[in-house]
C-alpha positions as CSV (number, residue, x, y, z in Angstrom):
1,M,0.0,0.0,0.0
2,K,1.2,3.5,-0.9
3,Y,0.2,6.6,1.1
4,I,0.1,9.8,-0.9
5,G,-0.1,13.4,0.3
6,I,-1.0,16.2,-2.1
7,D,-0.6,19.8,-1.1
8,I,-2.0,22.2,-3.8
9,G,-0.8,25.6,-2.7
10,S,-1.5,28.9,-4.3
11,T,1.9,29.0,-6.1
12,A,3.3,25.4,-6.0
13,S,1.8,22.0,-5.6
14,K,3.8,19.3,-3.7
15,V,3.3,15.6,-3.6
16,V,4.8,13.0,-1.2
17,I,4.5,9.3,-1.9
18,T,5.3,6.9,1.0
19,E,5.8,3.2,0.6
20,N,7.5,1.0,3.1
21,D,8.9,4.1,4.9
22,I,10.5,5.2,1.6
23,R,9.4,8.6,0.5
24,N,9.4,10.2,-3.0
25,F,8.8,13.8,-3.6
26,F,7.9,16.0,-6.5
27,V,6.7,19.6,-7.0
28,L,5.1,21.5,-9.9
29,P,3.6,25.0,-10.4
30,T,-0.1,25.2,-9.4
31,G,-0.8,27.5,-12.4
32,W,-4.1,29.3,-12.8
33,N,-6.5,26.3,-12.3
34,S,-6.1,23.9,-9.3
35,K,-8.5,21.4,-10.9
36,L,-6.2,21.1,-13.9
37,T,-3.2,20.9,-11.6
38,A,-4.9,18.0,-9.7
39,E,-5.4,16.2,-13.0
40,I,-1.8,16.7,-14.0
41,I,-0.7,15.3,-10.6
42,K,-2.9,12.3,-11.2
43,K,-1.3,11.6,-14.6
44,K,2.2,12.0,-13.2
45,L,1.3,9.4,-10.5
46,E,-0.2,7.0,-13.1
47,N,3.0,7.4,-15.1
48,L,4.9,6.1,-12.1
49,S,2.6,3.1,-11.8
50,P,-0.6,2.4,-13.8
51,T,-2.2,0.8,-10.8
52,I,-1.1,3.4,-8.2
53,M,-4.6,4.9,-7.7
54,S,-6.1,1.6,-6.7
55,E,-3.1,0.7,-4.5
56,S,-3.0,4.0,-2.5
57,K,-4.6,6.0,0.2
58,I,-4.6,9.7,-0.8
59,V,-5.1,12.8,1.4
60,A,-5.3,16.3,-0.1
61,T,-4.6,19.6,1.6
62,G,-3.7,23.2,0.7
63,Y,-5.4,26.0,-1.1
64,G,-6.8,23.8,-3.8
65,R,-7.5,20.7,-1.8
66,I,-11.1,20.4,-2.8
67,S,-10.0,20.1,-6.5
68,V,-8.5,16.7,-5.8
69,N,-11.7,14.7,-6.4
70,Y,-9.8,11.4,-6.3
71,A,-8.6,11.9,-2.7
72,D,-9.8,9.6,0.0
73,K,-9.9,12.5,2.4
74,V,-9.4,16.3,2.4
75,V,-7.7,17.8,5.5
76,T,-6.9,21.4,6.4
77,E,-3.3,22.6,5.9
78,I,-2.9,23.5,9.5
79,S,-3.3,19.8,10.5
80,C,-1.1,18.6,7.7
81,H,1.7,21.2,8.3
82,G,1.6,20.3,12.0
83,K,2.2,16.6,11.4
84,G,4.7,17.2,8.6
85,G,6.6,19.8,10.6
86,Y,6.7,17.5,13.6
87,E,8.1,14.7,11.4
88,L,10.8,17.0,10.0
89,A,11.8,18.4,13.4
90,K,11.5,15.0,15.2
91,S,10.4,16.9,18.3
92,D,7.9,19.4,19.7
93,C,8.3,22.5,17.6
94,T,7.0,25.8,16.4
95,I,6.5,25.8,12.6
96,I,6.8,29.0,10.6
97,D,5.1,28.3,7.2
98,I,5.6,31.1,4.7
99,G,3.2,30.3,1.8
100,G,2.3,32.2,-1.3
101,Q,-0.7,33.9,0.1
102,D,-0.4,33.6,3.9
103,T,2.0,33.0,6.8
104,K,1.1,30.5,9.4
105,L,2.6,29.9,12.9
106,I,1.8,26.5,14.3
107,N,2.7,25.0,17.7
108,V,3.0,21.3,17.8
109,K,3.3,19.0,20.9
110,N,3.5,15.2,20.8
111,G,2.7,15.3,17.1
112,R,-0.5,17.3,17.5
113,T,-1.3,20.9,16.7
114,V,-2.1,22.7,19.9
115,D,-2.2,26.3,18.7
116,F,-1.8,28.3,15.5
117,L,-2.0,31.8,14.2
118,M,-2.4,32.9,10.6
119,N,-1.8,36.2,8.9
120,D,-3.7,36.2,5.6
121,K,-5.2,39.7,5.5
122,C,-2.4,41.1,3.3
123,A,0.2,39.6,1.0
124,A,3.0,41.5,2.7
125,G,5.2,39.1,4.6
126,T,4.4,36.2,2.2
127,G,5.9,34.5,-0.8
128,K,3.7,36.6,-3.1
129,F,5.2,39.8,-1.7
130,I,8.7,38.6,-2.4
131,E,7.7,37.5,-5.9
132,V,6.2,41.0,-6.6
133,M,9.2,42.8,-5.3
134,A,11.7,40.6,-7.2
135,D,9.8,41.2,-10.4
136,R,9.9,45.0,-9.7
137,L,13.7,44.8,-9.3
138,A,14.0,42.6,-12.4
139,L,15.4,39.7,-10.4
140,T,14.6,36.1,-9.8
141,I,13.7,35.2,-6.2
142,D,17.1,33.4,-5.9
143,E,18.9,36.5,-7.2
144,L,16.9,38.7,-4.8
145,F,18.2,36.7,-1.8
146,E,21.7,36.6,-3.1
147,L,21.8,40.3,-3.7
148,A,20.3,41.0,-0.3
149,K,23.3,39.3,1.4
150,H,25.5,42.1,0.1
151,G,23.2,45.1,0.9
152,T,22.2,47.3,3.8
153,A,18.5,47.1,4.4
154,I,16.5,50.2,3.5
155,P,13.4,50.4,5.7
156,I,10.2,49.4,3.9
157,S,7.4,50.4,6.3
158,S,4.1,49.8,4.4
159,L,2.0,46.9,5.6
160,C,0.3,46.7,2.1
161,T,2.1,45.2,-0.9
162,V,0.8,47.9,-3.2
163,F,2.1,50.7,-1.0
164,A,5.3,48.8,-0.3
165,E,5.9,48.5,-4.0
166,S,5.4,52.3,-4.3
167,E,8.1,52.8,-1.6
168,V,10.5,50.6,-3.6
169,I,9.7,52.5,-6.8
170,N,10.5,55.8,-5.0
171,Y,13.8,54.4,-3.8
172,M,14.6,53.3,-7.3
173,G,13.9,56.8,-8.5
174,E,16.3,58.2,-5.9
175,G,19.0,55.8,-7.2
176,K,19.3,53.6,-4.2
177,P,21.6,50.6,-4.7
178,K,19.7,47.5,-5.8
179,E,21.4,45.3,-3.2
180,D,20.1,47.7,-0.5
181,L,16.6,47.5,-1.9
182,A,16.8,43.7,-2.0
183,A,18.0,43.6,1.6
184,G,15.1,46.0,2.6
185,V,12.5,43.7,1.0
186,I,13.8,40.5,2.8
187,D,14.2,42.4,6.0
188,S,10.6,43.7,5.7
189,V,9.3,40.1,5.3
190,A,11.4,38.9,8.3
191,N,10.0,41.8,10.5
192,K,6.4,40.8,9.6
193,V,7.1,37.2,10.5
194,V,8.7,38.2,13.8
195,N,5.8,40.5,14.6
196,L,3.5,37.5,14.1
197,M,5.7,35.2,16.3
198,Q,5.7,37.7,19.1
199,R,2.0,37.1,19.6
200,K,2.5,33.5,20.6
201,T,4.6,31.4,23.1
202,L,7.2,29.6,21.0
203,Q,8.6,26.0,21.4
204,D,12.3,25.5,22.0
205,T,12.6,24.1,18.4
206,I,11.6,26.5,15.7
207,I,11.6,25.4,12.0
208,I,10.7,27.0,8.7
209,T,8.4,25.3,6.2
210,G,7.1,26.5,2.9
211,G,9.0,28.0,-0.1
212,L,11.6,29.8,2.0
213,S,12.4,26.8,4.2
214,H,15.6,25.8,2.5
215,N,17.0,29.4,2.6
216,T,19.7,29.6,5.2
217,Y,20.1,33.4,4.8
218,F,16.4,33.9,5.8
219,S,16.6,31.5,8.7
220,E,19.7,33.2,10.0
221,L,18.0,36.6,9.7
222,L,15.0,35.4,11.7
223,S,17.4,33.9,14.3
224,K,19.2,37.2,14.7
225,K,15.9,39.1,15.1
226,L,14.4,36.6,17.5
227,K,17.6,36.0,19.4
228,T,16.9,32.3,19.2
229,K,17.8,29.5,16.7
230,V,15.5,29.2,13.7
231,I,16.2,26.0,11.6
232,S,16.0,25.8,7.8
233,Q,14.7,22.6,6.3
234,S,15.8,21.2,3.0
235,N,12.5,19.5,2.4
236,G,10.4,22.0,4.3
237,R,8.4,23.0,1.3
238,Y,6.9,19.4,1.4
239,A,5.7,19.7,5.0
240,G,2.0,19.9,4.1
241,A,2.2,17.0,1.7
242,L,4.3,15.0,4.1
243,G,1.7,15.5,6.8
244,A,-1.1,14.5,4.4
245,S,0.7,11.3,3.6
246,I,1.1,10.5,7.3
247,I,-2.6,11.1,7.8
248,A,-3.3,8.8,4.7
249,K,-1.5,6.0,6.5
250,S,-4.0,6.2,9.4
251,L,-7.0,5.8,7.1
């Protein structure tokens, strides 16, 4: 029996396949239509094995979870990220999940989510904010982070992505160095994450999941601001799908 977790996020869709404690991972862009993405995932799974659908338990989560009409169960991303983050951390932990449209803070004890907080009222402080700012600076996201390492952060105070973009445009007009603007963008995101975290009691172990989870520069920046260790995760972007596959195993 295989256990498959599918996490259809607003930007990227992640899949984890577990069989005999061996895990396989793949990711693809969500695109404009999550139903179409769900069908593409199904075809990719069937290409791996023509009989995989009948041999598997499937749990779907994420922004587009209801589009996975072949799933055995649909579960909220908070529950899935909690289980996936706990598996990655191997201990009680606080999970910082920075997604495309929201940022989630999840406290997990003994493998169960005990508390969470989500900031989804504005794209500032999320992956979408970084994407918009990178595009404005004519950079890829990886280039934005690399350039930020060499800059001195310029304050970007606006809480709204539109107004923050206007701030960046004004700085560009003043001829501010691109590396300082890049550093300001990343620092702004880190500050918003820290402000969210200050509203909750944190566990001793803090990990990052989501699209920025592998980025050591960002985890080090958060560690500095929080004055406590924040751990990056090489497979952190798969936390939701991993948690979904763990839930699938219990069906």
